[in-house]
N, C-alpha and C positions, 0 to 999 in steps of 0.2 A: 116445745124447743120457743125462743124471742126473737122476734122479728120485728119490722120499722120501720119507717123511711127515713131517710134523711133530710133535717132539717134546712130551710134556707131565708137568709143567704148562709154560704158554704164557706168555712173558716179555710185561708188559703194558706200554704206554708208561711208567707210573709209572717200570719199571728201568732207564731212559735218564737218564747222568749228563749232567746239561746242561754241566758245570763242565769238560768232557771236550770241548766243541765249539765251538770259536772264531765259526762262521757262525752269525748271528744269524737270518738267512732261513731255514734248513733248521730250527731249534726254532719256529719261525714256521711251517715244512711240515708239523710234529710236530704242532704245538698245532690248526693246522687240523683235523686229521684227528682228536683228541680231542673235537672241537668238532661234527664230524658223526657220532659215537658210537663209533668205532672206540677199541675198551678196549686190544685187542695188537696186536700186529706183522702177525701172520696175519690182520686180519682186512684189510690193504692188500689191493687190488684193483687188477688191471695192467689197464688201457685198452690194447687191442692195435690193432694194423691189423686191419681184416677184408677178405679177398678182396671180397667180396657190396656191402662199402660203400665200392670206392674210387673211384668219382667225388667222395666229399665229404673224399678225403683229397689233400695236395697233395706233392711226394716232393722229395728232395737224395739228391742221390749225389755220393759224393767215391770216387776211386780211388787207387792206392797201388803202386808197385814196390818191390822190398824184393830187395837181390841175399845170398839167402841161402839153405838147405833149408827147403822149406817146414813138416816136421814141426818142426822147431825155429825157426819166426816162432812157428806155430801155441801148440807151449808158453811162449813167451815173454807171450804176449795173454794165456792164462791163469793165469800165474805171478808177473807184476807186483805188485808191491805194490802195492794201491791210492791212497795216501799219495803214492806213488810215481810213478803212473801219469796221478793228477789232482794235479800240486803246479806246474802251469804258472799265468799270468800272468789266465786267465780262469776256468778251474774247477778249484775247489779239494774235496778228498774229507771230507767230516766221518762219516760211520762208517757201518759194515756191520750189516745185521742181517741173519743164515743162519734162511731158514724151517724148514730142514731138523737143524740142530743148535738149534736155538730160544736164538741166542747173538747178542749184538753186539760187535762189533767197532771198535774205536776205531781213529786215526790209527795210533798209536805198535804196538798190538796183530800179534803174527805172522800172517801171511798166508798160507797153503800155494796152495791155487790156486780158482779160478773157477771154481762151481758154477750149476744149478738152482734156483733157489729163495731165492739171493744177493737181498737189498734194498740198491742202493746210495744213499746221499744224500749230492749234491753241491749247492755255492755258484755258480752262475756268476755272472761282473759281467760289468756290462754298458756300456757308455762309459765304459771303465775303474776301474769299480768307483763310478762315480756311483750306479747301479742294479745293485740284487744280487736274485739270485731261486735260492731253493729246490728243489729238485726231487728227486725219486727213481725212480729205474727199477730191473725186476727181472729179474734173467738167467728165461730163459719158457725157452730150448733152447740145449741144446750138441752138435753133430753132430760127435761126430771125426771119423769121416770123411767128411761134407762138408766139413767144418773151415765149419762155421758157428754162430756166436755172435747168441743176440735176446733184443732187449730190452723192454720195455716199459714203457711212461709210466705212473706210478700215476695213480690216479684221485683227484681236486679240487684235481691241478694246474692250470697253466695251458696245459698241450697232451697229447692225447692221442695213441697213436698205435706203431708196435714200428722198433724201428735195428735191422737187420742183417749180422753183417760178416761175409765170405765169402772168401775166402784159395784159389788154384789155385796151381800148379807151370807157370812156362814154361819154352818149349823149351830157351832159354840160358840157365836157373840159377836166374832170380829166381821170385819168389812173388809176385802180383797179390794186391791186396789191395782187395775194394769194400767202402764203407757205404754202405748205403742207408737211407734214414730217408723212413717213410713219418705224417704228422701231419696234426694240423688243431686249432683251436681255435676260440672264439666269436667271434674277429675274423677276417675277410675280410684286412684289411690286414695284422694282423700277421703271416699265415699267407703273405700275398704281397709283404710287400714288408722284415720286419724279422725275421723268422725263421731263411727261408733263407743270408741278413748274419749274423750270431751265430750259428746253430748251426754253419756249415760251422766259423769260424774256431776253434770251441771243437774239433769234430771235428777236425780240424787239429794243434790244440796236442795234442791226447791220442795222436794216431800219430805223430806227430813226437818225443815224450817216450816212445815205445816206442822208436822207429827209434833215436832215438838211442842207448839203454841198452843197443839190439841191436848196434849199432856198435861200441861199448867192450868187448863181448863176439867178436865175430865182425868188425869191423876192415870191416863191409861197405856201401857207400852202398847209396842212396835219390834214386829219381826221384817223382814227382808227377805228379797231374793230376788236375780238382774239376771235375768237370759237376753244375745244377742244372739240373732238368726241372721 
């Protein structure tokens, strides 16, 4: 697990260059944070899934198999450029803020690897772009030994909860990837009917993009299975 301390002085939300963020809903999300009193990016609070509150959360599970060495697949997931990983028809990358480095990264900026304390800001297109949603996730855990990545939704968004990606090696040379999401919002209808459908599509898009990049480098196929609980 990677951790660190936030540097000082901290970047204010006023340091964000809106001209470098094309998605209006991401800007609206940041403005919502300002309205509730958040002055610095370090003020953003992750709203994670808690085991003791599990009865209040829903769960979506998606699984994948990539024909490749788990260490190689793991490195790919950690090092892929956000502007590449989130460049599909559904999810678009807006910018990233690193709490440890107290630094903002825009889509065109160089990215070394994923780290704990990074906040990713996305735009999610719903219904082909008829409606857009600005969201933010914070990387809360990276476990190199167990091959686990955890993200939590940032407060004051539509959803609370945790996403977990875990990788395991199989006996026949594949890497098994599970993507579990525990979530809740203020709407039971949204949680039971809308979120599972749209979330599964966005998660599949992300994994397919990473898969294609890995295939181009390693020429390995992938198979996929999805399950919603």
